[in-house]
Structure formats: structure tokens, C-alpha cells
N, C-alpha and C positions, 0 to 999 in steps of 0.2 A: 126436412125428410118425412115422409109418409110411412106408419104402421101398418104394417098386414100379419096377415097370420094364415099359416098352411092349412087349407080346408081339402080333405080327399073327398068332397060329392055328398049328394045325398045319401050314401052309406054310412058317412064316418060318423063314429060314436059321437062325436063332439059337434053340436049343433050350432047353427049358425046366430040362433038367438044367445048361445052362450058367447060365441066369439063376442058379439056386438057388445057385452056389457064388460068386456075387458077397457077400462079406462086409456082412449084414446086411439081407442082400435078404428080405423078406417077401410082399408085394403084388404081383399081375400086372395091368396094365392093359391091356384085351383088349376085341372088340366080338365081332358075327357079322357077316362079311365078303361073304357068298353069299345075303343077302337084299337085293331092290331097295329102293331106298328108298323109303319110303313105306310099304309092308307091315308091319304087324305080326310080333314075333319069337315065335314059338313057344314054350311054355315048356319042351318037350320037349329044343330046340336048345339053349337056353340053359343046362339040365341036363346037358346033354352036354360043352358047353364048360366049366361048371363042375368035374365029374367029371374031365376032362382035365387042369386046371390043379391040380386038389387031389390026384391021383395024381402029378403030378411034385414035391409038397412045398410047394407055394406054395396061395395063394388070390387069388379075383379082389377087389381092391379097388376097382374103378371100371371100368365101362364107358365105354370112349370109341372113337366116341361113337355113339348114336343119331342118325343125319341126319335134319335136318331138309326136309321136301320143300318144292321152290322155290315152288309153288302158297301154301303156310302163309306165307312169307315176301311175296310178293305180293299175297296177300290175296285169289285167286281164289275163286269158290264152290265150287270142287272141294275147299278148304282142310278142310272139315269133315269130310271122309269120312278124308283123311291124320291129320288130327287125334283121331279116334276111334281109329286104328289106334297114334299113338304113345301114347294112354293106354292100349291093350292092352299095348303094350311095356313101358312102366311100371308094370303089374300084375304082368305075367310076372316082372319083373327083381325084383321085391318079395317076390313068392311063392319066389323061390330064394335070398334072402338077400341082395342085390346093394346096396351101401348107396349107393352115388354113381354117379349118368349125369352125364358130361360131353356138352356139345354145343356149335353155335354157330349164329349167327344171320347169318353172311355170305352176301351175295348171288353167288350162282353159282360165284365162285373161294374155295375154302379160303386157306390160308396160301400165300404167292407168293413166287415167289425169281426172280432172273433167271439164277442159274449154281448149278450143285449140287454144282461139283467146282473151285472156287476153289483155287486154292494159293498156303496158308501160308506165311510165311519158313521155317518149321521144317520144309518138306516136307508138312505133312498137309494135307488138302483139307477144303475147309467150304461150308456154303450161303451166299451172299451175298444181296444188295438192294441193286442200282446204278439207283439215280432213274431215271438218263437215259437207261439202256437201257430198262426198263419204260415210260418215257412214249412213245416213238417205237413200241410194239408195239400192234398193233390185232387183239384176239381174233377178229374176224369174218374178218378176211384168210386165216385158215386158216395163219399165218404162226407164230402162236402156240402151242407147246410150252415149258410150262413147269410143274414141278411145282407140286403144291398145290391143284389144281383138277380137276373130274371130266371125263376124257378121254371116257367114256361118249357124249359130246353128240356129236350130228352138226352139221356145220355149219348146215343148216337149223334146227335143234333151237335152237342157241345164237343164231340171229338172232331166234327167236321167244321167248326168254327176254328178251333185249335188248330188243326191241318192250316187251314186258310191261311193264319197269323204268320204260322213259319214263314212265311215270306213277306211280313211288314214287321220292318224295325222303327226306331224312331220318325228316321227321316223320311220313309216309305209313309209313313201316318200323316207326318205334317204334308206330305204330296198330297194327299187322298183329302186332308181338312181344307188346304188351298183350293182344291177344285171343285168342295162342295160352297165352300164360301162364295168364291165368284160366281157361281149360278145363284144363290139365296140371295146374298146383301144387295143387289140391283133390285130385286124384286121386296125387300125389306125397306129400301129407300122409298119404291114407288108407293108402297102399303103405308109408310107413316108409322113402321114398328122396329122398336130397337130390340135388336138380337143382342143375348146376353150369355155367354159359354160360362158353366161351372168350372170351377178348377177341379181336376182330379182329386178323390178323397179316398184313401189318404196318398198326398202328391207325389209318389213313386210308382216303380214297376209293380204289377201285381202277379203272380203266377207266371213268371216269364214273359208276361204282355207288355207292351211299351204304353208308357204316359207320357203325355207331353205338356199338359196345362198346369205347371206343377211349382214355378216358381218367378221372379221378376223377368228376369231375361227371356224366358218363353212368352211369358204376357207380351213383353213387348215385342217378339217376335210374331205373337198371334196378331196384334192390331196392326202391324205391317204389311199384314196377307193383302188385306182389302182397305183401301184408306177410306172410311166413310166413317161418320158419326155412328151409324146405326150397327156398325160392328164393333161390337162392346163386351165387357165384362160383368159377371154375377162375381163379386169379391166376396166370399166365405172364411170369416176367420178362424172358423173350425177346422176348415178344407186345408187352406192355403198355411194356417198356423199350426199345424200338427205338427212341420216340420220345422225344429229349431232355429234352422238356419234362414229360414223367411221371417222378415220384421213385417208384420201384416200392418200395421197404421202407417208406417213409411209406403208400402207397396200402395194403401187404398189412397194415399195422399197424393201419391205421384201419378197413377192413373186418374184419379178424378180430376186433377188438373188438368189433364188433357182430354179431358170431357168424356171419357169411355167408360163410366162406371154408372152402370144402369140399373143395377140390383146390389143388395146388400144383403147376406145372411151374418148374423150375428149368434153364435154362441161362443164359449169356452170351454177348452180343452186343457188339462195337464200334463204335460210332459213326464214320462216315468222313466225313462232312459233306453237311450237307442232310439229305434222305430216306434216306440211303444208309446201310447197315451191313453187317457181315461177323459170322455166327457163328462163335464163339470156344471155346477150351478153358473149362471151370468155372470155373478159378482168377480169381479177383477181378483179378491184377495184368493178365490175357489179353484182357479186355475191358472195357467202361464201367459195370458193374454190380459192386457192392461185393457179393459173395456174402454174406460175413460178416454185412451188415448186412440181408441178407434172411434168414438165420437167426435172427439175434437179435429181428427183429421178431416172426417166428414164435413164439420163446421169450416175447416178451412177453406172446402172449394163450394160452400154453399150447396151442401148436396141436400137437393128437394124430393129425390127419387124415392121409391120404395125401401124397406127394409122390413125383414121379419124375424123374431126370434127362432133360433134354429134348434135342434134337438134340445130337448129338454130331459132332466131325469123324470122318473115317477116317484112321486111322493105322496104324502097322505093316502097311503092304502090302495092310489089309484091302479088301475089295469088297463091295457089297452095297447095299441099300437106302438112299440118300442123308439121312445123318440118323440113321440107326438102324443103325450098325454095332454090336458088343459091344463093344468093347473102351475108345472114350471114353466111353460112358456108364458102364459099368463104372468108371472112373475117377472120374467126376462122382460118382455115388453113393456111394463110398467118399471122396471130397473132402467132400461135403455131411454125410455121418454123423459124418466127422470132427470138424467144424464144430460140429454138433448136440453131440455128447459133451462139447465141450471147452466150449460157453456154458451145458449144462446143470450142469457139474461146478464150474463158476466162480462160477455162483448159490446154489450148494451151501453156499460156503465161508464 
């Protein structure tokens, strides 16, 4: 595996210089953040970003993400224009030598949490999802202000989107995803780019909107929509693992042996009852996911792709983008590298 780190570009408070100092760090997971969703990414801007990262002594291992326009997910007539732009972005990323694109197909809202700064017993703060809190919220009242979704939507625009999604159930969303994949995967094949869909986070319906990238059965259905090695998965332990019914290490091993795991997000979560969970430190003992079993699963299929320590706590007085501080993610990267080294050496004996 190759260790990477999420970086939000030159405006990120965490510099490439600091990231490079993390032991074993090689890759950067990043994107271009000033291009509106649905527009194609110019090759020149991609090359500029790539040069910035390489000048910092690292390389881009994954673009996370190229957002999918809502018209594509809804299946509106305008989707073809946005799909053509998406194809052009894939081609340009391929020309720049970018090997993996991470994306998601979640309606309207991306990852969703109920609190950004929940204080854990050790004094650190973390992101949490409390089912009872989220269930009481209505995004159309204007009272919703949660992380993980596009706050650029005005209230009227959000209402229009919800109105469109009244006609999109789970099967219709599957149909629209298949349409999208059948258009873009042949382009990814030509460009030699691996497409890695991210699981829904959390992996169940939110605010009455359907979510379909949620469990082993649905991941199996997904990779069957287009039979290409470039139609693959981002396996996220924190997303899939937030549902106690998902055996994440087993799922990782299963799809890895099929050659469809192109990217791994590693973070731990602690189940707190029902559909509620807290994000925790990466250590297995701190959460409900056995991170050693995650590493063992990757070793079982000789994973040599990118991995990044996902959301970390805020520790040691650090402030910044929730879930994306330097210190705890650096500790997570070191812990994961240590597990990987131990597993690799034990197998050689």
C-alpha cells in the first residue's frame, strides 16, 4: 500500500512541507476546488496542481473528488452536457498521469454528521452522528447547518432539488448511476484512469433521499453495472463500518480479490447504539473496527494502491477544518504503516 494524505490545496492551513515530514508519506489526495460542479477541468490547471505537489516532494496519488452534478443523479435531460464535461475531465486527468479518481453518487448531501466538536473522554474532539438529532432536522426549514453538504445552495434551489428527487427512488437512482457509468467508464479505460466510487456516508437514507452504495450486496451490484477493472471502489472503513451490519474487513478482502479496490480510507468509528456513532482515534481499541484486520485483509490481496488516514480528532489544542487536522491524521498514518510493516514481515517468516 502507499500512504497518502488529504490536502485541500494552497489554501489549506496544513502545508505540503508538514505533510512530507510524516514518516512513510508519499502521496497527496487532492482536487481543484474553484471550478463549479459540472464544468470540465482544464488540463493546464491540473498540471499546475500536479507541479505544486511535486515541488513539495510528493505526488498526486488520487483526485478526490470530481463531483457528479445533481442533474446526472436525478436523470434530467441536461445530464448529457454534464457527462460530456466529466469525460473531458477524466481525459485531462489521464493526460496528466493521475491514476485514480474518487467520486460519490450521494443525492444532494455528502457526508453528514450531527456535531463537529463532540468532546471525547480524553479531551479531544471528534465528529459524531446522533440518529435522534438528525431525525429531527428538516433541511428545507433553513435550520440545518451540518458539515458534509453543499452550503452554496440557496433555500429555493434546495427546495427545487428535493422536488426533483420526489421522482427518484432507489431503483431510479440505480438506473441513473448505470447510465452515467456506461458513458464514463469507456473513457476511463482509454485514459488509463481508475474510477473509485466512495460509499455513502453514513450508508443509509438521509432526509428521505435514497442512498445505494451502502453494503456488500449493493457494492456487488455496482461493479456488475459495467464490467471493467477501472470501475472500482473506494473502500472506506468509517463509512461502511458505521453500519454494524457491515463486516468491513471481509468486504475489503472480497472486493480486493476481485481487483476492484482502487483506494482505501482508513478511520475508526465507535458504535453508540442504533444508527449513532462517534469517530475515534485510529487505534483498534478506540473504536468498533479492528484496524489490524483491515490491514490483514489488504495484505491478503497484496494491495499496492493508495490509502489515506481518514477523519481524525482534534488533539493537542489544534484548530482547523473538522476531521482534517494534522496531528491525529499523522498519528493514524504512522499507526497504519506500523501495522502494515508488521504484517508484511510476519508473512515472510
